[in-house]
C-alpha positions as CSV (number, residue, x, y, z in Angstrom):
1,X,-130.2,-145.4,-144.7
2,X,-127.7,-143.2,-143.7
3,X,-129.0,-143.5,-139.9
4,X,-128.8,-147.3,-140.3
5,X,-125.4,-146.7,-141.6
6,X,-124.1,-144.8,-138.7
7,X,-125.9,-146.8,-136.1
8,X,-124.4,-150.3,-137.4
9,X,-120.8,-148.6,-137.8
10,X,-120.9,-147.3,-134.0
11,X,-121.9,-150.7,-132.8
12,X,-118.7,-152.2,-134.5
13,X,-117.0,-150.6,-131.5
14,X,-119.1,-152.5,-128.9
15,X,-122.3,-152.9,-127.1
16,X,-123.9,-149.5,-126.6
17,X,-127.7,-148.0,-125.6
18,X,-129.0,-145.4,-128.0
19,X,-127.9,-142.7,-125.9
20,X,-124.3,-143.5,-126.1
21,X,-124.6,-144.2,-129.9
22,X,-126.3,-140.6,-130.3
23,X,-123.2,-139.2,-128.1
24,X,-120.4,-141.0,-130.3
25,X,-122.2,-139.5,-133.4
26,X,-122.6,-136.0,-132.1
27,X,-118.7,-136.1,-131.4
28,X,-118.0,-137.3,-135.0
29,X,-120.0,-133.9,-135.8
30,X,-122.2,-136.0,-138.4
31,X,-124.8,-133.1,-138.2
32,X,-122.1,-130.9,-139.7
33,X,-122.2,-133.1,-143.2
34,X,-125.4,-134.9,-143.3
35,X,-129.0,-134.3,-143.0
36,X,-129.2,-137.3,-140.3
37,X,-131.1,-136.2,-137.2
38,X,-129.6,-137.6,-134.1
39,X,-132.7,-137.2,-132.4
40,X,-134.5,-139.8,-134.5
41,X,-131.9,-142.4,-133.5
42,X,-133.8,-144.0,-130.9
43,X,-136.6,-145.1,-133.0
44,X,-134.0,-146.1,-135.7
45,X,-132.5,-148.4,-133.1
46,X,-135.7,-150.1,-132.3
47,X,-136.3,-150.5,-136.2
48,X,-133.0,-152.2,-136.6
49,X,-133.7,-154.4,-133.6
50,X,-137.0,-155.4,-134.9
51,X,-135.4,-156.2,-138.3
52,X,-133.0,-158.6,-136.6
53,X,-129.8,-156.4,-137.3
54,X,-129.5,-155.5,-133.4
55,X,-130.0,-157.5,-130.6
56,X,-130.5,-156.5,-126.9
57,X,-128.0,-157.9,-124.7
58,X,-128.2,-155.7,-121.3
59,X,-130.4,-153.5,-119.4
60,X,-128.7,-150.4,-117.6
61,X,-130.4,-148.6,-114.7
62,X,-129.9,-144.6,-115.1
63,X,-129.6,-142.2,-112.3
64,X,-133.2,-140.8,-112.6
65,X,-134.5,-144.5,-112.2
66,X,-135.2,-145.5,-115.8
67,X,-133.7,-148.2,-117.9
68,X,-131.6,-148.3,-121.0
69,X,-131.4,-151.1,-123.4
70,X,-127.9,-152.0,-124.4
71,X,-127.5,-153.4,-128.2
72,X,-125.2,-155.7,-130.0
73,X,-124.9,-155.7,-133.8
74,X,-125.8,-159.2,-135.2
75,X,-123.9,-161.2,-138.1
76,X,-126.9,-159.9,-140.2
77,X,-126.4,-156.5,-139.1
78,X,-122.6,-156.8,-140.2
79,X,-123.5,-157.9,-143.6
80,X,-125.9,-155.3,-143.8
81,X,-123.6,-152.5,-142.6
82,X,-121.0,-153.6,-145.4
83,X,-123.7,-153.5,-148.1
84,X,-124.8,-150.0,-146.9
85,X,-121.2,-148.8,-146.7
86,X,-119.9,-149.7,-150.1
87,X,-122.9,-148.6,-151.7
88,X,-122.4,-145.1,-150.0
89,X,-119.0,-144.8,-151.3
90,X,-120.3,-145.3,-154.9
91,X,-123.3,-143.0,-154.6
92,X,-123.5,-140.1,-156.8
93,X,-123.9,-136.4,-155.6
94,X,-122.0,-133.9,-153.5
95,X,-119.2,-135.6,-151.7
96,X,-120.1,-134.1,-148.5
97,X,-123.5,-135.8,-148.5
98,X,-122.0,-138.9,-150.2
99,X,-118.4,-139.8,-148.9
100,X,-118.3,-138.0,-145.6
101,X,-120.2,-139.9,-143.4
102,X,-118.6,-143.4,-144.8
103,X,-115.3,-141.9,-144.2
104,X,-115.7,-142.5,-140.7
105,X,-115.8,-146.5,-141.1
106,X,-113.0,-146.4,-144.2
107,X,-111.1,-149.1,-141.7
108,X,-114.0,-151.6,-141.9
109,X,-114.5,-151.6,-145.9
110,X,-113.4,-153.8,-148.3
111,X,-110.6,-151.9,-150.0
112,X,-110.8,-153.1,-153.4
113,X,-114.6,-152.1,-153.6
114,X,-113.4,-148.6,-152.1
115,X,-110.9,-148.0,-154.7
116,X,-113.1,-148.7,-157.6
117,X,-115.8,-146.7,-156.2
118,X,-113.1,-143.5,-155.6
119,X,-111.9,-144.1,-159.3
120,X,-115.5,-143.5,-160.6
121,X,-116.0,-140.7,-158.2
122,X,-112.7,-139.1,-159.6
123,X,-114.1,-139.6,-163.3
124,X,-117.4,-137.9,-162.3
125,X,-115.3,-135.1,-160.9
126,X,-113.3,-134.7,-163.9
127,X,-116.4,-134.7,-166.2
128,X,-118.0,-132.1,-164.1
129,X,-115.0,-129.8,-164.0
130,X,-114.6,-130.2,-167.9
131,X,-118.6,-129.4,-168.2
132,X,-117.6,-126.3,-166.3
133,X,-114.9,-125.3,-168.2
134,X,-116.9,-125.6,-171.4
135,X,-119.6,-123.3,-170.0
136,X,-117.3,-121.0,-169.0
137,X,-115.6,-120.5,-172.3
138,X,-119.2,-120.3,-174.1
139,X,-120.6,-117.7,-171.5
140,X,-117.6,-115.9,-170.4
141,X,-118.4,-112.6,-172.2
142,X,-122.1,-112.6,-171.2
143,X,-121.7,-113.6,-167.6
144,X,-122.7,-111.0,-165.1
145,X,-119.8,-110.6,-162.3
146,X,-121.8,-112.8,-159.7
147,X,-122.2,-115.7,-162.0
148,X,-118.7,-115.5,-163.0
149,X,-117.5,-115.6,-159.4
150,X,-119.7,-118.5,-158.9
151,X,-118.5,-120.6,-161.8
152,X,-114.9,-120.2,-160.8
153,X,-115.9,-121.2,-157.2
154,X,-117.7,-124.4,-158.7
155,X,-114.2,-125.3,-160.7
156,X,-112.1,-124.6,-157.6
157,X,-114.5,-126.8,-155.6
158,X,-114.0,-129.7,-158.3
159,X,-110.1,-129.3,-158.2
160,X,-110.2,-129.4,-154.6
161,X,-112.5,-132.6,-154.3
162,X,-110.1,-134.2,-157.0
163,X,-107.1,-133.7,-154.9
164,X,-108.8,-135.1,-151.9
165,X,-110.3,-138.2,-153.8
166,X,-106.8,-138.8,-155.2
167,X,-105.1,-138.6,-151.8
168,X,-107.8,-140.9,-150.3
169,X,-107.3,-143.3,-153.5
170,X,-103.5,-143.2,-152.8
171,X,-103.8,-144.7,-149.1
172,X,-106.5,-147.2,-150.1
173,X,-104.3,-148.6,-153.0
174,X,-101.1,-148.3,-150.7
175,X,-103.0,-150.3,-147.8
176,X,-102.5,-147.6,-145.5
177,X,-106.0,-147.6,-143.9
178,X,-106.0,-147.6,-140.0
179,X,-108.4,-147.4,-137.1
180,X,-107.5,-145.2,-134.2
181,X,-104.9,-146.5,-132.0
182,X,-106.9,-145.4,-129.0
183,X,-110.5,-145.7,-129.4
184,X,-111.4,-144.7,-125.7
185,X,-109.5,-141.5,-126.1
186,X,-111.4,-140.8,-129.2
187,X,-114.9,-140.8,-127.7
188,X,-114.0,-139.4,-124.5
189,X,-116.3,-136.6,-123.4
190,X,-114.3,-133.2,-124.2
191,X,-116.1,-131.4,-121.3
192,X,-115.3,-134.1,-118.9
193,X,-111.7,-134.1,-119.8
194,X,-111.5,-130.6,-119.8
195,X,-112.7,-130.6,-116.3
196,X,-110.6,-133.4,-115.2
197,X,-107.5,-131.5,-116.5
198,X,-108.7,-128.3,-114.6
199,X,-109.1,-130.4,-111.5
200,X,-105.7,-131.9,-111.7
201,X,-104.0,-128.4,-112.4
202,X,-105.9,-127.0,-109.3
203,X,-104.7,-130.2,-107.2
204,X,-101.3,-129.8,-108.4
205,X,-101.1,-125.9,-107.8
206,X,-102.4,-126.4,-104.3
207,X,-99.6,-128.8,-103.4
208,X,-96.9,-126.7,-104.5
209,X,-94.9,-124.7,-101.7
210,X,-96.2,-120.9,-101.5
211,X,-92.6,-120.0,-102.6
212,X,-93.2,-121.5,-105.8
213,X,-96.8,-120.1,-106.4
214,X,-95.5,-116.4,-105.8
215,X,-92.8,-116.6,-108.3
């Protein structure tokens, strides 16, 4: 389900072939906070196309002589994406697994539904924190040092998650959710950009008078 969400979300940006979808997801570092294997995206894209959620719109020839199929999200695909997105915001579990992914597409969500889901997430975190505090009071004199520090860490993580959830909810309720103002720059290849800057700097240095270079 998560691979489906990511693929459909990326295709809201435009028509792409699977390699470009994979590149954009890698650049978003989804493998740092989800168990989705970007290596399986090619198969997932074909499955979505067979289900009518994507449609092939073009073929692109690559340098080695092969062909890449460019896909476009369909109306059914957009409906399915919204269904998956809102379900993920409401899902239970570790916030890294449930919310980090859909946060990439927050600007595409129904903010009323997201606000409702975030309030539920906040209630869950408050309940979890209360349970941790209760256990700590009951067992504090019996806990070994390692367990005591572990419980303290769990409580701190809950408080951190609560601060984060409340901050997101405040922006959602105030309507302060925006997309990036420069999508092209956001997905530019950082290695290519770095190389371009180095070439530009080299050209600039070469064009400067020797008197300036020797300073």
